[in-house]
mmCIF entry with sequence, helices, sheets and N, C-alpha, C, O atoms, coordinates in Angstrom:
data_MODEL
# 
_entry.id   MODEL 
# 
_entity.id                         1 
_entity.type                       polymer 
_entity.pdbx_number_of_molecules   1 
# 
_entity_poly.entity_id                      1 
_entity_poly.type                           'polypeptide(L)' 
_entity_poly.nstd_linkage                   no 
_entity_poly.nstd_monomer                   no 
_entity_poly.pdbx_seq_one_letter_code       
;(UNK)(UNK)(UNK)(UNK)(UNK)(UNK)(UNK)(UNK)(UNK)(UNK)(UNK)(UNK)(UNK)(UNK)(UNK)(UNK)
(UNK)(UNK)(UNK)(UNK)(UNK)(UNK)(UNK)(UNK)(UNK)(UNK)(UNK)(UNK)(UNK)(UNK)(UNK)(UNK)
(UNK)(UNK)(UNK)(UNK)(UNK)(UNK)(UNK)(UNK)(UNK)(UNK)(UNK)(UNK)(UNK)(UNK)(UNK)(UNK)
(UNK)(UNK)(UNK)(UNK)(UNK)(UNK)(UNK)
;
_entity_poly.pdbx_seq_one_letter_code_can   XXXXXXXXXXXXXXXXXXXXXXXXXXXXXXXXXXXXXXXXXXXXXXXXXXXXXXX 
_entity_poly.pdbx_strand_id                 A 
# 
loop_
_entity_poly_seq.entity_id 
_entity_poly_seq.num 
_entity_poly_seq.mon_id 
_entity_poly_seq.hetero 
1 1  UNK n 
1 2  UNK n 
1 3  UNK n 
1 4  UNK n 
1 5  UNK n 
1 6  UNK n 
1 7  UNK n 
1 8  UNK n 
1 9  UNK n 
1 10 UNK n 
1 11 UNK n 
1 12 UNK n 
1 13 UNK n 
1 14 UNK n 
1 15 UNK n 
1 16 UNK n 
1 17 UNK n 
1 18 UNK n 
1 19 UNK n 
1 20 UNK n 
1 21 UNK n 
1 22 UNK n 
1 23 UNK n 
1 24 UNK n 
1 25 UNK n 
1 26 UNK n 
1 27 UNK n 
1 28 UNK n 
1 29 UNK n 
1 30 UNK n 
1 31 UNK n 
1 32 UNK n 
1 33 UNK n 
1 34 UNK n 
1 35 UNK n 
1 36 UNK n 
1 37 UNK n 
1 38 UNK n 
1 39 UNK n 
1 40 UNK n 
1 41 UNK n 
1 42 UNK n 
1 43 UNK n 
1 44 UNK n 
1 45 UNK n 
1 46 UNK n 
1 47 UNK n 
1 48 UNK n 
1 49 UNK n 
1 50 UNK n 
1 51 UNK n 
1 52 UNK n 
1 53 UNK n 
1 54 UNK n 
1 55 UNK n 
# 
_struct_asym.id          A 
_struct_asym.entity_id   1 
# 
loop_
_struct_conf.conf_type_id 
_struct_conf.id 
_struct_conf.pdbx_PDB_helix_id 
_struct_conf.beg_label_comp_id 
_struct_conf.beg_label_asym_id 
_struct_conf.beg_label_seq_id 
_struct_conf.pdbx_beg_PDB_ins_code 
_struct_conf.end_label_comp_id 
_struct_conf.end_label_asym_id 
_struct_conf.end_label_seq_id 
_struct_conf.pdbx_end_PDB_ins_code 
_struct_conf.beg_auth_comp_id 
_struct_conf.beg_auth_asym_id 
_struct_conf.beg_auth_seq_id 
_struct_conf.end_auth_comp_id 
_struct_conf.end_auth_asym_id 
_struct_conf.end_auth_seq_id 
_struct_conf.pdbx_PDB_helix_class 
_struct_conf.details 
_struct_conf.pdbx_PDB_helix_length 
HELX_P HELX_P1 AA1 UNK A 2  ? UNK A 8  ? UNK A 2  UNK A 8  1 ? 7  
HELX_P HELX_P2 AA2 UNK A 13 ? UNK A 17 ? UNK A 13 UNK A 17 5 ? 5  
HELX_P HELX_P3 AA3 UNK A 19 ? UNK A 29 ? UNK A 19 UNK A 29 1 ? 11 
HELX_P HELX_P4 AA4 UNK A 40 ? UNK A 53 ? UNK A 40 UNK A 53 1 ? 14 
# 
_struct_conf_type.id          HELX_P 
_struct_conf_type.criteria    ? 
_struct_conf_type.reference   ? 
# 
loop_
_atom_site.group_PDB 
_atom_site.id 
_atom_site.type_symbol 
_atom_site.label_atom_id 
_atom_site.label_alt_id 
_atom_site.label_comp_id 
_atom_site.label_asym_id 
_atom_site.label_entity_id 
_atom_site.label_seq_id 
_atom_site.pdbx_PDB_ins_code 
_atom_site.Cartn_x 
_atom_site.Cartn_y 
_atom_site.Cartn_z 
_atom_site.occupancy 
_atom_site.B_iso_or_equiv 
_atom_site.pdbx_formal_charge 
_atom_site.auth_seq_id 
_atom_site.auth_comp_id 
_atom_site.auth_asym_id 
_atom_site.auth_atom_id 
_atom_site.pdbx_PDB_model_num 
ATOM 1   N N  . UNK A 1 1  ? 33.385 -69.922 19.765 1.00 0.00 ? 1  UNK A N  1 
ATOM 2   C CA . UNK A 1 1  ? 34.132 -70.033 18.520 1.00 0.00 ? 1  UNK A CA 1 
ATOM 3   C C  . UNK A 1 1  ? 34.214 -71.511 18.104 1.00 0.00 ? 1  UNK A C  1 
ATOM 4   O O  . UNK A 1 1  ? 34.207 -71.805 16.908 1.00 0.00 ? 1  UNK A O  1 
ATOM 5   N N  . UNK A 1 2  ? 34.291 -72.434 19.051 1.00 0.00 ? 2  UNK A N  1 
ATOM 6   C CA . UNK A 1 2  ? 34.417 -73.834 18.715 1.00 0.00 ? 2  UNK A CA 1 
ATOM 7   C C  . UNK A 1 2  ? 33.157 -74.333 17.997 1.00 0.00 ? 2  UNK A C  1 
ATOM 8   O O  . UNK A 1 2  ? 33.246 -75.136 17.068 1.00 0.00 ? 2  UNK A O  1 
ATOM 9   N N  . UNK A 1 3  ? 31.989 -73.857 18.430 1.00 0.00 ? 3  UNK A N  1 
ATOM 10  C CA . UNK A 1 3  ? 30.729 -74.308 17.771 1.00 0.00 ? 3  UNK A CA 1 
ATOM 11  C C  . UNK A 1 3  ? 30.688 -73.739 16.353 1.00 0.00 ? 3  UNK A C  1 
ATOM 12  O O  . UNK A 1 3  ? 30.287 -74.448 15.430 1.00 0.00 ? 3  UNK A O  1 
ATOM 13  N N  . UNK A 1 4  ? 31.087 -72.492 16.154 1.00 0.00 ? 4  UNK A N  1 
ATOM 14  C CA . UNK A 1 4  ? 31.094 -71.936 14.820 1.00 0.00 ? 4  UNK A CA 1 
ATOM 15  C C  . UNK A 1 4  ? 32.026 -72.721 13.918 1.00 0.00 ? 4  UNK A C  1 
ATOM 16  O O  . UNK A 1 4  ? 31.704 -72.996 12.762 1.00 0.00 ? 4  UNK A O  1 
ATOM 17  N N  . UNK A 1 5  ? 33.198 -73.085 14.461 1.00 0.00 ? 5  UNK A N  1 
ATOM 18  C CA . UNK A 1 5  ? 34.164 -73.900 13.682 1.00 0.00 ? 5  UNK A CA 1 
ATOM 19  C C  . UNK A 1 5  ? 33.529 -75.243 13.324 1.00 0.00 ? 5  UNK A C  1 
ATOM 20  O O  . UNK A 1 5  ? 33.622 -75.706 12.188 1.00 0.00 ? 5  UNK A O  1 
ATOM 21  N N  . UNK A 1 6  ? 32.888 -75.853 14.306 1.00 0.00 ? 6  UNK A N  1 
ATOM 22  C CA . UNK A 1 6  ? 32.242 -77.174 14.096 1.00 0.00 ? 6  UNK A CA 1 
ATOM 23  C C  . UNK A 1 6  ? 31.255 -77.095 12.943 1.00 0.00 ? 6  UNK A C  1 
ATOM 24  O O  . UNK A 1 6  ? 31.264 -77.954 12.062 1.00 0.00 ? 6  UNK A O  1 
ATOM 25  N N  . UNK A 1 7  ? 30.414 -76.089 12.937 1.00 0.00 ? 7  UNK A N  1 
ATOM 26  C CA . UNK A 1 7  ? 29.401 -75.953 11.898 1.00 0.00 ? 7  UNK A CA 1 
ATOM 27  C C  . UNK A 1 7  ? 30.036 -75.612 10.554 1.00 0.00 ? 7  UNK A C  1 
ATOM 28  O O  . UNK A 1 7  ? 29.732 -76.238 9.538  1.00 0.00 ? 7  UNK A O  1 
ATOM 29  N N  . UNK A 1 8  ? 30.920 -74.617 10.556 1.00 0.00 ? 8  UNK A N  1 
ATOM 30  C CA . UNK A 1 8  ? 31.552 -74.163 9.305  1.00 0.00 ? 8  UNK A CA 1 
ATOM 31  C C  . UNK A 1 8  ? 32.336 -75.246 8.624  1.00 0.00 ? 8  UNK A C  1 
ATOM 32  O O  . UNK A 1 8  ? 32.378 -75.306 7.395  1.00 0.00 ? 8  UNK A O  1 
ATOM 33  N N  . UNK A 1 9  ? 32.961 -76.110 9.403  1.00 0.00 ? 9  UNK A N  1 
ATOM 34  C CA . UNK A 1 9  ? 33.821 -77.201 8.851  1.00 0.00 ? 9  UNK A CA 1 
ATOM 35  C C  . UNK A 1 9  ? 33.062 -78.524 8.733  1.00 0.00 ? 9  UNK A C  1 
ATOM 36  O O  . UNK A 1 9  ? 33.633 -79.551 8.365  1.00 0.00 ? 9  UNK A O  1 
ATOM 37  N N  . UNK A 1 10 ? 31.782 -78.482 9.047  1.00 0.00 ? 10 UNK A N  1 
ATOM 38  C CA . UNK A 1 10 ? 30.927 -79.697 8.923  1.00 0.00 ? 10 UNK A CA 1 
ATOM 39  C C  . UNK A 1 10 ? 31.490 -80.899 9.679  1.00 0.00 ? 10 UNK A C  1 
ATOM 40  O O  . UNK A 1 10 ? 31.524 -82.023 9.179  1.00 0.00 ? 10 UNK A O  1 
ATOM 41  N N  . UNK A 1 11 ? 31.927 -80.614 10.897 1.00 0.00 ? 11 UNK A N  1 
ATOM 42  C CA . UNK A 1 11 ? 32.498 -81.651 11.754 1.00 0.00 ? 11 UNK A CA 1 
ATOM 43  C C  . UNK A 1 11 ? 31.436 -82.260 12.661 1.00 0.00 ? 11 UNK A C  1 
ATOM 44  O O  . UNK A 1 11 ? 30.467 -81.591 13.019 1.00 0.00 ? 11 UNK A O  1 
ATOM 45  N N  . UNK A 1 12 ? 31.614 -83.533 13.037 1.00 0.00 ? 12 UNK A N  1 
ATOM 46  C CA . UNK A 1 12 ? 30.669 -84.119 13.968 1.00 0.00 ? 12 UNK A CA 1 
ATOM 47  C C  . UNK A 1 12 ? 30.866 -83.508 15.363 1.00 0.00 ? 12 UNK A C  1 
ATOM 48  O O  . UNK A 1 12 ? 31.955 -83.055 15.716 1.00 0.00 ? 12 UNK A O  1 
ATOM 49  N N  . UNK A 1 13 ? 29.802 -83.510 16.123 1.00 0.00 ? 13 UNK A N  1 
ATOM 50  C CA . UNK A 1 13 ? 29.812 -82.869 17.456 1.00 0.00 ? 13 UNK A CA 1 
ATOM 51  C C  . UNK A 1 13 ? 30.908 -83.504 18.310 1.00 0.00 ? 13 UNK A C  1 
ATOM 52  O O  . UNK A 1 13 ? 31.531 -82.793 19.099 1.00 0.00 ? 13 UNK A O  1 
ATOM 53  N N  . UNK A 1 14 ? 31.169 -84.779 18.194 1.00 0.00 ? 14 UNK A N  1 
ATOM 54  C CA . UNK A 1 14 ? 32.185 -85.426 19.023 1.00 0.00 ? 14 UNK A CA 1 
ATOM 55  C C  . UNK A 1 14 ? 33.605 -84.957 18.693 1.00 0.00 ? 14 UNK A C  1 
ATOM 56  O O  . UNK A 1 14 ? 34.535 -85.282 19.431 1.00 0.00 ? 14 UNK A O  1 
ATOM 57  N N  . UNK A 1 15 ? 33.796 -84.217 17.626 1.00 0.00 ? 15 UNK A N  1 
ATOM 58  C CA . UNK A 1 15 ? 35.111 -83.678 17.283 1.00 0.00 ? 15 UNK A CA 1 
ATOM 59  C C  . UNK A 1 15 ? 35.601 -82.765 18.401 1.00 0.00 ? 15 UNK A C  1 
ATOM 60  O O  . UNK A 1 15 ? 36.806 -82.671 18.637 1.00 0.00 ? 15 UNK A O  1 
ATOM 61  N N  . UNK A 1 16 ? 34.678 -82.090 19.094 1.00 0.00 ? 16 UNK A N  1 
ATOM 62  C CA . UNK A 1 16 ? 35.114 -81.205 20.201 1.00 0.00 ? 16 UNK A CA 1 
ATOM 63  C C  . UNK A 1 16 ? 35.615 -81.954 21.363 1.00 0.00 ? 16 UNK A C  1 
ATOM 64  O O  . UNK A 1 16 ? 36.308 -81.378 22.202 1.00 0.00 ? 16 UNK A O  1 
ATOM 65  N N  . UNK A 1 17 ? 35.300 -83.249 21.477 1.00 0.00 ? 17 UNK A N  1 
ATOM 66  C CA . UNK A 1 17 ? 35.784 -84.090 22.553 1.00 0.00 ? 17 UNK A CA 1 
ATOM 67  C C  . UNK A 1 17 ? 37.077 -84.876 22.220 1.00 0.00 ? 17 UNK A C  1 
ATOM 68  O O  . UNK A 1 17 ? 37.664 -85.543 23.072 1.00 0.00 ? 17 UNK A O  1 
ATOM 69  N N  . UNK A 1 18 ? 37.480 -84.763 20.961 1.00 0.00 ? 18 UNK A N  1 
ATOM 70  C CA . UNK A 1 18 ? 38.664 -85.528 20.553 1.00 0.00 ? 18 UNK A CA 1 
ATOM 71  C C  . UNK A 1 18 ? 39.895 -85.021 21.281 1.00 0.00 ? 18 UNK A C  1 
ATOM 72  O O  . UNK A 1 18 ? 40.080 -83.815 21.441 1.00 0.00 ? 18 UNK A O  1 
ATOM 73  N N  . UNK A 1 19 ? 40.754 -85.967 21.729 1.00 0.00 ? 19 UNK A N  1 
ATOM 74  C CA . UNK A 1 19 ? 41.919 -85.607 22.529 1.00 0.00 ? 19 UNK A CA 1 
ATOM 75  C C  . UNK A 1 19 ? 42.801 -84.591 21.807 1.00 0.00 ? 19 UNK A C  1 
ATOM 76  O O  . UNK A 1 19 ? 43.255 -83.636 22.437 1.00 0.00 ? 19 UNK A O  1 
ATOM 77  N N  . UNK A 1 20 ? 43.056 -84.760 20.532 1.00 0.00 ? 20 UNK A N  1 
ATOM 78  C CA . UNK A 1 20 ? 43.921 -83.828 19.803 1.00 0.00 ? 20 UNK A CA 1 
ATOM 79  C C  . UNK A 1 20 ? 43.305 -82.408 19.683 1.00 0.00 ? 20 UNK A C  1 
ATOM 80  O O  . UNK A 1 20 ? 44.030 -81.413 19.710 1.00 0.00 ? 20 UNK A O  1 
ATOM 81  N N  . UNK A 1 21 ? 41.986 -82.329 19.551 1.00 0.00 ? 21 UNK A N  1 
ATOM 82  C CA . UNK A 1 21 ? 41.326 -81.031 19.549 1.00 0.00 ? 21 UNK A CA 1 
ATOM 83  C C  . UNK A 1 21 ? 41.468 -80.395 20.925 1.00 0.00 ? 21 UNK A C  1 
ATOM 84  O O  . UNK A 1 21 ? 41.747 -79.200 21.018 1.00 0.00 ? 21 UNK A O  1 
ATOM 85  N N  . UNK A 1 22 ? 41.286 -81.152 21.980 1.00 0.00 ? 22 UNK A N  1 
ATOM 86  C CA . UNK A 1 22 ? 41.411 -80.631 23.345 1.00 0.00 ? 22 UNK A CA 1 
ATOM 87  C C  . UNK A 1 22 ? 42.844 -80.161 23.600 1.00 0.00 ? 22 UNK A C  1 
ATOM 88  O O  . UNK A 1 22 ? 43.041 -79.122 24.229 1.00 0.00 ? 22 UNK A O  1 
ATOM 89  N N  . UNK A 1 23 ? 43.864 -80.914 23.117 1.00 0.00 ? 23 UNK A N  1 
ATOM 90  C CA . UNK A 1 23 ? 45.270 -80.515 23.248 1.00 0.00 ? 23 UNK A CA 1 
ATOM 91  C C  . UNK A 1 23 ? 45.515 -79.184 22.543 1.00 0.00 ? 23 UNK A C  1 
ATOM 92  O O  . UNK A 1 23 ? 46.161 -78.289 23.089 1.00 0.00 ? 23 UNK A O  1 
ATOM 93  N N  . UNK A 1 24 ? 44.986 -79.064 21.310 1.00 0.00 ? 24 UNK A N  1 
ATOM 94  C CA . UNK A 1 24 ? 45.172 -77.827 20.519 1.00 0.00 ? 24 UNK A CA 1 
ATOM 95  C C  . UNK A 1 24 ? 44.577 -76.666 21.220 1.00 0.00 ? 24 UNK A C  1 
ATOM 96  O O  . UNK A 1 24 ? 45.223 -75.620 21.265 1.00 0.00 ? 24 UNK A O  1 
ATOM 97  N N  . UNK A 1 25 ? 43.400 -76.748 21.774 1.00 0.00 ? 25 UNK A N  1 
ATOM 98  C CA . UNK A 1 25 ? 42.754 -75.672 22.485 1.00 0.00 ? 25 UNK A CA 1 
ATOM 99  C C  . UNK A 1 25 ? 43.571 -75.332 23.750 1.00 0.00 ? 25 UNK A C  1 
ATOM 100 O O  . UNK A 1 25 ? 43.733 -74.156 24.077 1.00 0.00 ? 25 UNK A O  1 
ATOM 101 N N  . UNK A 1 26 ? 44.076 -76.332 24.447 1.00 0.00 ? 26 UNK A N  1 
ATOM 102 C CA . UNK A 1 26 ? 44.870 -76.104 25.637 1.00 0.00 ? 26 UNK A CA 1 
ATOM 103 C C  . UNK A 1 26 ? 46.145 -75.322 25.298 1.00 0.00 ? 26 UNK A C  1 
ATOM 104 O O  . UNK A 1 26 ? 46.482 -74.367 25.998 1.00 0.00 ? 26 UNK A O  1 
ATOM 105 N N  . UNK A 1 27 ? 46.850 -75.709 24.245 1.00 0.00 ? 27 UNK A N  1 
ATOM 106 C CA . UNK A 1 27 ? 48.045 -75.006 23.817 1.00 0.00 ? 27 UNK A CA 1 
ATOM 107 C C  . UNK A 1 27 ? 47.714 -73.571 23.429 1.00 0.00 ? 27 UNK A C  1 
ATOM 108 O O  . UNK A 1 27 ? 48.421 -72.640 23.815 1.00 0.00 ? 27 UNK A O  1 
ATOM 109 N N  . UNK A 1 28 ? 46.633 -73.391 22.664 1.00 0.00 ? 28 UNK A N  1 
ATOM 110 C CA . UNK A 1 28 ? 46.242 -72.066 22.158 1.00 0.00 ? 28 UNK A CA 1 
ATOM 111 C C  . UNK A 1 28 ? 45.863 -71.159 23.348 1.00 0.00 ? 28 UNK A C  1 
ATOM 112 O O  . UNK A 1 28 ? 46.071 -69.947 23.289 1.00 0.00 ? 28 UNK A O  1 
ATOM 113 N N  . UNK A 1 29 ? 45.313 -71.738 24.414 1.00 0.00 ? 29 UNK A N  1 
ATOM 114 C CA . UNK A 1 29 ? 44.886 -70.904 25.556 1.00 0.00 ? 29 UNK A CA 1 
ATOM 115 C C  . UNK A 1 29 ? 46.085 -70.304 26.292 1.00 0.00 ? 29 UNK A C  1 
ATOM 116 O O  . UNK A 1 29 ? 45.923 -69.315 27.006 1.00 0.00 ? 29 UNK A O  1 
ATOM 117 N N  . UNK A 1 30 ? 47.244 -70.856 26.144 1.00 0.00 ? 30 UNK A N  1 
ATOM 118 C CA . UNK A 1 30 ? 48.437 -70.318 26.770 1.00 0.00 ? 30 UNK A CA 1 
ATOM 119 C C  . UNK A 1 30 ? 49.139 -69.258 25.921 1.00 0.00 ? 30 UNK A C  1 
ATOM 120 O O  . UNK A 1 30 ? 50.042 -68.587 26.421 1.00 0.00 ? 30 UNK A O  1 
ATOM 121 N N  . UNK A 1 31 ? 48.755 -69.087 24.652 1.00 0.00 ? 31 UNK A N  1 
ATOM 122 C CA . UNK A 1 31 ? 49.399 -68.151 23.774 1.00 0.00 ? 31 UNK A CA 1 
ATOM 123 C C  . UNK A 1 31 ? 49.106 -66.709 24.217 1.00 0.00 ? 31 UNK A C  1 
ATOM 124 O O  . UNK A 1 31 ? 47.946 -66.346 24.414 1.00 0.00 ? 31 UNK A O  1 
ATOM 125 N N  . UNK A 1 32 ? 50.127 -65.909 24.369 1.00 0.00 ? 32 UNK A N  1 
ATOM 126 C CA . UNK A 1 32 ? 49.952 -64.523 24.811 1.00 0.00 ? 32 UNK A CA 1 
ATOM 127 C C  . UNK A 1 32 ? 49.802 -63.549 23.649 1.00 0.00 ? 32 UNK A C  1 
ATOM 128 O O  . UNK A 1 32 ? 49.272 -62.448 23.798 1.00 0.00 ? 32 UNK A O  1 
ATOM 129 N N  . UNK A 1 33 ? 50.283 -63.986 22.487 1.00 0.00 ? 33 UNK A N  1 
ATOM 130 C CA . UNK A 1 33 ? 50.214 -63.091 21.308 1.00 0.00 ? 33 UNK A CA 1 
ATOM 131 C C  . UNK A 1 33 ? 49.436 -63.728 20.135 1.00 0.00 ? 33 UNK A C  1 
ATOM 132 O O  . UNK A 1 33 ? 49.739 -63.492 18.965 1.00 0.00 ? 33 UNK A O  1 
ATOM 133 N N  . UNK A 1 34 ? 48.432 -64.536 20.488 1.00 0.00 ? 34 UNK A N  1 
ATOM 134 C CA . UNK A 1 34 ? 47.645 -65.194 19.435 1.00 0.00 ? 34 UNK A CA 1 
ATOM 135 C C  . UNK A 1 34 ? 48.377 -66.474 18.945 1.00 0.00 ? 34 UNK A C  1 
ATOM 136 O O  . UNK A 1 34 ? 49.428 -66.847 19.467 1.00 0.00 ? 34 UNK A O  1 
ATOM 137 N N  . UNK A 1 35 ? 47.799 -67.105 17.961 1.00 0.00 ? 35 UNK A N  1 
ATOM 138 C CA . UNK A 1 35 ? 48.316 -68.334 17.439 1.00 0.00 ? 35 UNK A CA 1 
ATOM 139 C C  . UNK A 1 35 ? 48.614 -68.118 15.967 1.00 0.00 ? 35 UNK A C  1 
ATOM 140 O O  . UNK A 1 35 ? 47.770 -67.594 15.240 1.00 0.00 ? 35 UNK A O  1 
ATOM 141 N N  . UNK A 1 36 ? 49.801 -68.510 15.513 1.00 0.00 ? 36 UNK A N  1 
ATOM 142 C CA . UNK A 1 36 ? 50.170 -68.362 14.121 1.00 0.00 ? 36 UNK A CA 1 
ATOM 143 C C  . UNK A 1 36 ? 49.769 -69.677 13.394 1.00 0.00 ? 36 UNK A C  1 
ATOM 144 O O  . UNK A 1 36 ? 50.221 -70.766 13.749 1.00 0.00 ? 36 UNK A O  1 
ATOM 145 N N  . UNK A 1 37 ? 48.921 -69.532 12.384 1.00 0.00 ? 37 UNK A N  1 
ATOM 146 C CA . UNK A 1 37 ? 48.534 -70.691 11.582 1.00 0.00 ? 37 UNK A CA 1 
ATOM 147 C C  . UNK A 1 37 ? 49.510 -70.772 10.381 1.00 0.00 ? 37 UNK A C  1 
ATOM 148 O O  . UNK A 1 37 ? 49.627 -69.831 9.596  1.00 0.00 ? 37 UNK A O  1 
ATOM 149 N N  . UNK A 1 38 ? 50.194 -71.910 10.266 1.00 0.00 ? 38 UNK A N  1 
ATOM 150 C CA . UNK A 1 38 ? 51.164 -72.039 9.138  1.00 0.00 ? 38 UNK A CA 1 
ATOM 151 C C  . UNK A 1 38 ? 50.454 -72.044 7.790  1.00 0.00 ? 38 UNK A C  1 
ATOM 152 O O  . UNK A 1 38 ? 49.269 -72.358 7.679  1.00 0.00 ? 38 UNK A O  1 
ATOM 153 N N  . UNK A 1 39 ? 51.227 -71.685 6.775  1.00 0.00 ? 39 UNK A N  1 
ATOM 154 C CA . UNK A 1 39 ? 50.697 -71.667 5.419  1.00 0.00 ? 39 UNK A CA 1 
ATOM 155 C C  . UNK A 1 39 ? 50.497 -73.082 4.855  1.00 0.00 ? 39 UNK A C  1 
ATOM 156 O O  . UNK A 1 39 ? 50.885 -74.078 5.466  1.00 0.00 ? 39 UNK A O  1 
ATOM 157 N N  . UNK A 1 40 ? 49.888 -73.130 3.689  1.00 0.00 ? 40 UNK A N  1 
ATOM 158 C CA . UNK A 1 40 ? 49.552 -74.400 3.066  1.00 0.00 ? 40 UNK A CA 1 
ATOM 159 C C  . UNK A 1 40 ? 50.782 -75.299 2.811  1.00 0.00 ? 40 UNK A C  1 
ATOM 160 O O  . UNK A 1 40 ? 50.738 -76.510 3.030  1.00 0.00 ? 40 UNK A O  1 
ATOM 161 N N  . UNK A 1 41 ? 51.870 -74.677 2.347  1.00 0.00 ? 41 UNK A N  1 
ATOM 162 C CA . UNK A 1 41 ? 53.088 -75.412 2.044  1.00 0.00 ? 41 UNK A CA 1 
ATOM 163 C C  . UNK A 1 41 ? 53.685 -76.011 3.330  1.00 0.00 ? 41 UNK A C  1 
ATOM 164 O O  . UNK A 1 41 ? 54.066 -77.182 3.358  1.00 0.00 ? 41 UNK A O  1 
ATOM 165 N N  . UNK A 1 42 ? 53.758 -75.224 4.353  1.00 0.00 ? 42 UNK A N  1 
ATOM 166 C CA . UNK A 1 42 ? 54.290 -75.686 5.657  1.00 0.00 ? 42 UNK A CA 1 
ATOM 167 C C  . UNK A 1 42 ? 53.424 -76.808 6.225  1.00 0.00 ? 42 UNK A C  1 
ATOM 168 O O  . UNK A 1 42 ? 53.947 -77.765 6.796  1.00 0.00 ? 42 UNK A O  1 
ATOM 169 N N  . UNK A 1 43 ? 52.124 -76.698 6.076  1.00 0.00 ? 43 UNK A N  1 
ATOM 170 C CA . UNK A 1 43 ? 51.223 -77.739 6.558  1.00 0.00 ? 43 UNK A CA 1 
ATOM 171 C C  . UNK A 1 43 ? 51.445 -79.041 5.790  1.00 0.00 ? 43 UNK A C  1 
ATOM 172 O O  . UNK A 1 43 ? 51.514 -80.112 6.392  1.00 0.00 ? 43 UNK A O  1 
ATOM 173 N N  . UNK A 1 44 ? 51.555 -78.955 4.491  1.00 0.00 ? 44 UNK A N  1 
ATOM 174 C CA . UNK A 1 44 ? 51.782 -80.135 3.674  1.00 0.00 ? 44 UNK A CA 1 
ATOM 175 C C  . UNK A 1 44 ? 53.095 -80.823 4.043  1.00 0.00 ? 44 UNK A C  1 
ATOM 176 O O  . UNK A 1 44 ? 53.148 -82.046 4.169  1.00 0.00 ? 44 UNK A O  1 
ATOM 177 N N  . UNK A 1 45 ? 54.149 -80.035 4.215  1.00 0.00 ? 45 UNK A N  1 
ATOM 178 C CA . UNK A 1 45 ? 55.430 -80.554 4.590  1.00 0.00 ? 45 UNK A CA 1 
ATOM 179 C C  . UNK A 1 45 ? 55.376 -81.269 5.950  1.00 0.00 ? 45 UNK A C  1 
ATOM 180 O O  . UNK A 1 45 ? 55.956 -82.345 6.106  1.00 0.00 ? 45 UNK A O  1 
ATOM 181 N N  . UNK A 1 46 ? 54.686 -80.679 6.929  1.00 0.00 ? 46 UNK A N  1 
ATOM 182 C CA . UNK A 1 46 ? 54.551 -81.319 8.237  1.00 0.00 ? 46 UNK A CA 1 
ATOM 183 C C  . UNK A 1 46 ? 53.749 -82.602 8.170  1.00 0.00 ? 46 UNK A C  1 
ATOM 184 O O  . UNK A 1 46 ? 54.087 -83.571 8.850  1.00 0.00 ? 46 UNK A O  1 
ATOM 185 N N  . UNK A 1 47 ? 52.703 -82.635 7.374  1.00 0.00 ? 47 UNK A N  1 
ATOM 186 C CA . UNK A 1 47 ? 51.916 -83.832 7.202  1.00 0.00 ? 47 UNK A CA 1 
ATOM 187 C C  . UNK A 1 47 ? 52.736 -84.953 6.624  1.00 0.00 ? 47 UNK A C  1 
ATOM 188 O O  . UNK A 1 47 ? 52.635 -86.098 7.062  1.00 0.00 ? 47 UNK A O  1 
ATOM 189 N N  . UNK A 1 48 ? 53.562 -84.624 5.626  1.00 0.00 ? 48 UNK A N  1 
ATOM 190 C CA . UNK A 1 48 ? 54.453 -85.637 4.987  1.00 0.00 ? 48 UNK A CA 1 
ATOM 191 C C  . UNK A 1 48 ? 55.458 -86.142 5.981  1.00 0.00 ? 48 UNK A C  1 
ATOM 192 O O  . UNK A 1 48 ? 55.739 -87.340 6.007  1.00 0.00 ? 48 UNK A O  1 
ATOM 193 N N  . UNK A 1 49 ? 56.022 -85.264 6.816  1.00 0.00 ? 49 UNK A N  1 
ATOM 194 C CA . UNK A 1 49 ? 56.983 -85.711 7.851  1.00 0.00 ? 49 UNK A CA 1 
ATOM 195 C C  . UNK A 1 49 ? 56.319 -86.661 8.829  1.00 0.00 ? 49 UNK A C  1 
ATOM 196 O O  . UNK A 1 49 ? 56.888 -87.696 9.176  1.00 0.00 ? 49 UNK A O  1 
ATOM 197 N N  . UNK A 1 50 ? 55.143 -86.326 9.267  1.00 0.00 ? 50 UNK A N  1 
ATOM 198 C CA . UNK A 1 50 ? 54.420 -87.163 10.219 1.00 0.00 ? 50 UNK A CA 1 
ATOM 199 C C  . UNK A 1 50 ? 54.146 -88.526 9.575  1.00 0.00 ? 50 UNK A C  1 
ATOM 200 O O  . UNK A 1 50 ? 54.343 -89.564 10.206 1.00 0.00 ? 50 UNK A O  1 
ATOM 201 N N  . UNK A 1 51 ? 53.693 -88.518 8.321  1.00 0.00 ? 51 UNK A N  1 
ATOM 202 C CA . UNK A 1 51 ? 53.417 -89.749 7.567  1.00 0.00 ? 51 UNK A CA 1 
ATOM 203 C C  . UNK A 1 51 ? 54.635 -90.636 7.489  1.00 0.00 ? 51 UNK A C  1 
ATOM 204 O O  . UNK A 1 51 ? 54.574 -91.835 7.761  1.00 0.00 ? 51 UNK A O  1 
ATOM 205 N N  . UNK A 1 52 ? 55.755 -90.022 7.109  1.00 0.00 ? 52 UNK A N  1 
ATOM 206 C CA . UNK A 1 52 ? 57.028 -90.797 6.953  1.00 0.00 ? 52 UNK A CA 1 
ATOM 207 C C  . UNK A 1 52 ? 57.469 -91.366 8.265  1.00 0.00 ? 52 UNK A C  1 
ATOM 208 O O  . UNK A 1 52 ? 58.000 -92.476 8.300  1.00 0.00 ? 52 UNK A O  1 
ATOM 209 N N  . UNK A 1 53 ? 57.271 -90.647 9.356  1.00 0.00 ? 53 UNK A N  1 
ATOM 210 C CA . UNK A 1 53 ? 57.686 -91.146 10.677 1.00 0.00 ? 53 UNK A CA 1 
ATOM 211 C C  . UNK A 1 53 ? 56.826 -92.323 11.146 1.00 0.00 ? 53 UNK A C  1 
ATOM 212 O O  . UNK A 1 53 ? 57.231 -93.066 12.040 1.00 0.00 ? 53 UNK A O  1 
ATOM 213 N N  . UNK A 1 54 ? 55.675 -92.493 10.566 1.00 0.00 ? 54 UNK A N  1 
ATOM 214 C CA . UNK A 1 54 ? 54.781 -93.566 11.013 1.00 0.00 ? 54 UNK A CA 1 
ATOM 215 C C  . UNK A 1 54 ? 54.756 -94.763 10.036 1.00 0.00 ? 54 UNK A C  1 
ATOM 216 O O  . UNK A 1 54 ? 53.905 -95.646 10.150 1.00 0.00 ? 54 UNK A O  1 
ATOM 217 N N  . UNK A 1 55 ? 55.689 -94.777 9.089  1.00 0.00 ? 55 UNK A N  1 
ATOM 218 C CA . UNK A 1 55 ? 55.740 -95.905 8.170  1.00 0.00 ? 55 UNK A CA 1 
ATOM 219 C C  . UNK A 1 55 ? 56.460 -97.091 8.825  1.00 0.00 ? 55 UNK A C  1 
ATOM 220 O O  . UNK A 1 55 ? 56.606 -98.144 8.205  1.00 0.00 ? 55 UNK A O  1 
# 
């Protein structure tokens, strides 16, 4: 699935080695009922929060 994602999203091969990608896969591997992907609005809100915290 990771290779299909890599190709579909036009990511460089080294994206699979990125620490944050590895952390995401590790967290997802522990999920017993799948992983819930937040909606667009929730994602935008979270990105803004992260940005404000790093100012």
